[in-house]
C-alpha positions in Angstrom: -2.8 -22.3 17.0 -2.8 -20.6 13.6 0.5 -19.8 11.8 1.4 -16.3 10.6 0.9 -17.5 7.1 -2.7 -18.6 7.7 -3.6 -15.6 10.0 -4.9 -13.8 6.8 -6.7 -16.4 4.7 -5.7 -17.1 1.2 -7.9 -15.7 -1.5 -10.4 -18.0 -3.2 -8.9 -19.8 -6.2 -10.8 -17.8 -8.8 -9.6 -14.5 -7.4 -6.0 -15.8 -7.0 -6.1 -17.0 -10.6 -7.2 -13.5 -11.7 -4.6 -11.8 -9.6 -1.6 -13.9 -10.7 -2.7 -13.9 -14.3 -2.9 -10.1 -14.3 0.6 -9.8 -12.7 2.0 -11.7 -15.7 0.6 -9.1 -18.1 2.8 -6.5 -16.3 5.9 -8.5 -15.5 8.5 -10.8 -17.0 11.6 -12.1 -15.3 15.2 -12.3 -16.1 15.1 -16.0 -16.9 12.4 -15.5 -19.6 14.3 -12.6 -21.1 17.5 -14.6 -21.2 15.7 -17.7 -22.6 14.1 -15.5 -25.3 17.5 -14.0 -26.2 19.1 -17.5 -26.4 16.3 -18.7 -28.7 16.6 -15.7 -30.9 13.0 -14.8 -30.1 13.5 -11.2 -29.1 10.2 -9.6 -30.1 10.5 -6.7 -27.6 12.9 -3.8 -26.9 14.8 -4.3 -23.7 15.4 -0.9 -22.0 17.8 -0.2 -19.2 16.2 2.8 -17.4 19.3 3.7 -15.3 21.6 6.7 -16.1 24.3 6.5 -18.7 27.1 5.9 -16.3 25.4 3.0 -14.6 24.5 1.6 -18.1 28.1 1.9 -19.2 29.5 0.1 -16.2 27.4 -3.0 -17.0 24.0 -3.8 -18.6 22.0 -6.7 -19.7 23.1 -7.8 -23.2 20.9 -6.4 -26.0 19.5 -3.5 -23.8 19.3 0.0 -24.9 19.7 2.9 -22.5 16.7 5.2 -22.2 17.1 6.8 -18.7 13.6 6.9 -17.3 13.9 10.5 -16.1 14.7 11.6 -19.7 12.2 9.3 -21.5 10.0 11.3 -23.9 8.0 10.9 -27.1 10.8 12.2 -29.3 13.1 9.4 -28.2 10.4 6.8 -29.2 9.4 8.3 -32.6 11.1 5.5 -34.5 9.1 2.8 -32.7 5.8 1.4 -33.9 2.9 1.9 -31.4 2.8 -1.8 -31.0 6.4 -2.2 -29.9 6.6 -4.0 -26.6 9.1 -2.4 -24.2 10.6 -4.4 -21.3 12.1 -2.1 -18.8 14.5 -2.7 -15.9 16.5 -0.8 -13.4 19.0 -1.7 -10.7 16.9 -4.1 -8.9 13.9 -4.7 -6.6 15.1 -1.8 -4.3 14.6 0.7 -7.1 11.4 2.0 -8.7 13.0 3.5 -11.8 11.6 0.8 -14.1 8.1 1.5 -12.8 8.5 5.2 -13.4 9.7 4.5 -17.0 6.8 2.0 -17.5 4.3 4.7 -16.5 5.8 7.1 -19.1 5.8 4.4 -21.8 2.2 3.4 -21.1 1.1 7.1 -21.0 2.7 7.4 -24.5 0.6 4.5 -25.7 3.2 1.7 -25.7 2.8 -1.8 -24.3 5.3 -2.3 -21.5 6.4 -4.9 -19.0 8.9 -4.8 -16.2 11.8 -7.3 -16.0 11.4 -8.0 -12.3 14.7 -8.2 -10.4 16.5 -5.8 -12.7 20.3 -6.0 -12.8 20.4 -7.5 -9.4 18.1 -10.3 -10.5 20.0 -10.8 -13.7 23.2 -11.3 -11.8 21.5 -13.5 -9.2 20.4 -15.8 -12.0 24.1 -16.2 -13.0 23.8 -14.3 -16.3 26.6 -12.0 -17.5 26.4 -8.3 -18.1 27.9 -6.4 -21.0 30.7 -4.5 -19.5 33.6 -2.4 -20.8 36.5 -4.6 -21.9 38.8 -5.8 -19.0 36.4 -4.4 -16.4 35.0 -6.7 -13.7 31.3 -6.6 -12.9 30.8 -4.5 -9.8 28.3 -6.4 -7.6 27.0 -3.1 -6.1 24.5 -1.9 -8.6 23.6 1.8 -8.8 20.8 3.1 -10.7 21.3 6.9 -11.1 17.7 7.1 -12.1 
């Protein structure tokens, strides 16, 4: 009897190596962003692609708010073409970060997605920047 896992065979090692290596050129995770921040090695611009209200309620420390639906060349005029943008949205249930990544790439910027978004950040146990005296709301909206 074959398990459901083995029903479709795994890719040969060389193909798996290429696939997973390629994924890392498109993605980073919350832990790597946090570790880079803690080490003072922030050589990227962290972008929260949610709407302003969602951003105001709580966002990853150090992030700027560039709502994906409003992202345009004029907003990015002050950034060098080599600037690496790391985008995130509410979480894995939302594709707002992907939509923003498409816009950034179309404008010629290197871009990665912080997989997990706000949900992943909180799942890792990291704090959000929130308005003073306001508790973090676990339900994360994107407004993207």
